[in-house]
N, C-alpha and C positions, 0 to 999 in steps of 0.2 A: 405552048402549054406542056408543062412537065408531065403531069399525070393525065392520061387520056380518059375519055368517057366521064368527064367531070360531073356533068349534070346527073347521070344515073348514080354515080358514086355518092354524090351529095344527098340524093334522095334516099339512098340506102342508109346513110348515116342519120338523116332526119327521121326516118321511119324505124331506126334501130333494127334494120334487117341485116343481121350478121351473115346469114347464108348467102344473100345476094352479093354482099361485099366480098365474100370469100371467092366468088366466081372470077374475080378480076385479078387474083393474087397468084403469081407464079414466080418463084425465085429465079433470078438470072445472075450469072456469075459476074461479080463486080471486080474491077481492078482496084486493089486497096491503095489508098493514099496514105503513105507512111510518113509524110512530112511532119516535122516537129516545129517548123518555122511559121506557126500561126500566132496571131496576136489578138484577134477580136472574135472569139467564139460567141456567136449570136444565138440566143435562146429563142426557139420557135415552139409554140404549143402544137403538139403533134395531132390534135384533133381539128385544127383549122386548115381545111383544104386550100383555101385562098392563099394563106401565107406559105404553105408548102410549095405551091406552084410558082412562087416568086423566087425560089432559091437560086436559080441560075443567074438572075439579074441583081442579086444582093451584093453590095460593096463590102464584102467581108471575106476572110480566108478560112473560116470554119463555121459550121452550123451545128447547134445542139438541138436534136429533135427530142422534145421534152415529154415524157410519159408520166412524170411524177406530179409535182406541185402544179396547180392550175388546171388539171384534168380531172374531172369528177369520176367517181368510182364507176358509174354506169357508162361513162364514155371511154374508159381506158381500153376495152377490147376493140373499139372502133379506131381509136387513136393508134393502137398497135398495128392494125391492118393498114392504116394510112402510111405509117412508117415503112412497112413492107413495100407498099406500092411506090413510095418515094425512092427507096433504095434500088428497087428494080429499074426505075426510070433513070436513076443516076448511075449508070454502069461504070462511068469514069468521071471523076469530078476534080477540078482544081481546088475546090473547097473541101476541107476535112469534114467528114460527116460523122458526128458523134451522137449516139442515142443515150439519153439519160433515162434509165429504167427506174422502177420503184425499188424500195429496199428488198433485199433478197427474200425475206420472210413475208413480204407484203405483195407478192406477185412478181417481183423482179427475177427470181430464179426461172420461173416459167417463161417470162418475156425473153430472157437471154437465150434459152433453148429454142424458142420459136424464131428468133432473129438470126441465129447462126448461119442458116443457109442463105440469108440475104446479105451477109457480109458487110456490116457497117465497118467503118474504119476504126472505130473505138466504141466501147461500152463504158458509160459513166455510172458508177454505182454509189448511191447515197448511204448515209448512216452506217458506214463501216466503223468498227471499233478496234479490231485486233488484227494481227497478221493472219490469224486463222480465218477471219472473215474474207480477207483478200485471197487467200489460197482457195477458199470455196468458190469465190467469183471466178477466179482463173480457171478452175476445173470445169466450170459451166461454159466458158467461152471457147470457141474454136481457137486453135493455136496461132492463127495469123491475125487475130483481132486484138488491138491494144485494150488495156484496162486503165480507165481513169477513175480517180477516187474523189468523192466529195468529203472534205475535212470539216465536219460539222457536229461532232460529238466530243465530249471532254475526253473520252477514252482514246479517240483517234488523235486528238491533240497530244496527249501524253505519249502515245505510241508512234508519233509522226516519223521518227528516224528509222523505224523498223517495218514500215508498211510496204516498202519496195521489196517484195519477196521474190520478184522475178523481173527479168528485163522487159517483159510485156507491160509492166506497170510504168506508164510514161508521163502521167500528169496528175497533179493534185490541184483541186479547186477549193479555195477558201470560202466555206459557207458561213459567213460571219454572223448572220442573223440567227441561224439555228444554233451555232456554237455559243453565242451569248445567252440564248434561252436555256441551253443545256447547263450552262455554268451559273445561271441565276444572275446574269449581269444585265443592266439596263441598256437598251439599244440607243438611248440618249448619249451614251459614251462614244458612239461611233462618230467622231468628229475629226476633221483633217489635222487639227492642232493638238490632239490628245496624245500625250506620251505613251499611254497604254496601247493605243492603236499602232503607234510607231513600233513598239516592242513586238506586238503580235505580227505585224507585217514583216518585220526584220527576221524574227524567229522562223516564220513560215517560209520565207524566201531562202534563207541560208540553209535551213535543214533540207528543203527540197533540192536545192542545188548540190548540197554535199552528198546526197544519196543518188544523184543523177536523174532527178525527176523535174519536169517542167512545172513551175509554180504559176498558177493562174489566180489573179487577185479577184476579190469578191465583186458581185454585181451591185450597181448603185441603183436603188429602187426608183428614185425620182427621175425617170427617164426623160422628162421634159426639161429638167434643170441642167441646161448645157454648161453653165458656168460652174455649178457645183461639181458636175462630173469632171470637168477639166481640172479643177483643183485637186481632185484625187489622182488624176492621171499625172499631173506635174509632180506630185509627191512620190508616186510609185515609180515613175521613171527615174527620179533622183535617187531612189533607193536601189534600183537595179532590176525592177520588173520589166518584162517585155510582153506581157499578155494580161488581159482583163476581160472578165465575162461581161456580155452586153445584153441589154433587153430591147434595144431598138436599132434600126439601121443608122440613125443619127449617132448613137453611141459608138457603133462599129466604125463609122467614118472618123470620129474623134480619136479613137484608139489607133487606127491606122496612121493618122496624121502625126500623133504624138510619139508613138513607138516605132515609126517607120525608120528607114535608113538615114543615118546622120552622115551626110556626104563629107563634111569637114573631118569627122572622126575617122572615116575610111581613108581619106587622103593622109591624115596624120599616121595612121597605122601602117599604111603601105610604105611611107617614107621611113618609119622606124625600122620596119623589117628589112628594107633594102640597106639602110645604113649599118644596122647591127651585123648583118651577114657579110657585108664588105669588111668591117673591122674584125669580125670573127675569123675570117680567112687569114688575117695577119696576127692572130693570137690575142686579140684585144676583145674583152667581153664587158668592159665598162669604160665609157668615155663621155666627154662633154660635147654637146651639139649646139651649134649656133641657133637653131630654130626651136628645139624642144628641150634644151637643158640636158641634164645627165640621163644617159641611156645605158641600161645594163640588162642582164638576162631576164629578170622578172618583168621589166618594161617590155622587152621584146616578146616574151611569152604572152603578155596581155594583148599586145598588138596582133599577134598570130590568132589568139582566141577570138578577137573581134572580127577579123577577116573571115575566120571560119564560120 
């Protein structure tokens, strides 16, 4: 059991006894997980104690403790305390622990200040619009906590290339439903074969990569539709994505399977690096290879990047 005294804590939540819940909360120094090699950030409602206790056994490499959508206004203070308890219990975790707070002017600023001493690996902030919003969020977060941004407003979309205002901004999440609503676009357009969606995904991916930020593709709401989810994963992998938000353990397992290590690609990259470096020692930086055709410096650099 990740969180101790579960029965008493659940009773405090059910009775909305914040004073009793506060008696269990003591910040403990966590070891920050700074890995960027996560693929399946799995959303968990922060007010659900049962789900939080399952974190250690979940087949995923990242967990998002959600304080925003799906948590009622009256439950948000209790959900915040449960996040604190979870962070205290997870003093070291191989899963990246991200807390999705509310918008800064809707309680998020206070939540960040309360969370700092519990040291989540990252804070995800919704509804950012400008670089100034990002600077404000950074100023609220302790210096060793990463900042992740939800891209879900038309202003954020227009400002996408300028939102990495600091090295601590490490991930963008495409909030496609909110983005479409803000732009007055029908959600019926969100189809695997729609060229508009291909353009949105491409622009999001390339811009994030160009500024040095991890792009995380949007969550697929129909979490029981395994085939539909797989269709999106196949498209996104083909486009170059390596991470997608998840709403269920099943989705996380699909992401891990689809975006996992391609052993054949690794073998090819290792071979290219070895052959190029052999030829480079002889002053040759472009040559024809019997196995993989023409190999030159850009091909070599691509292989190095894959191995890295």
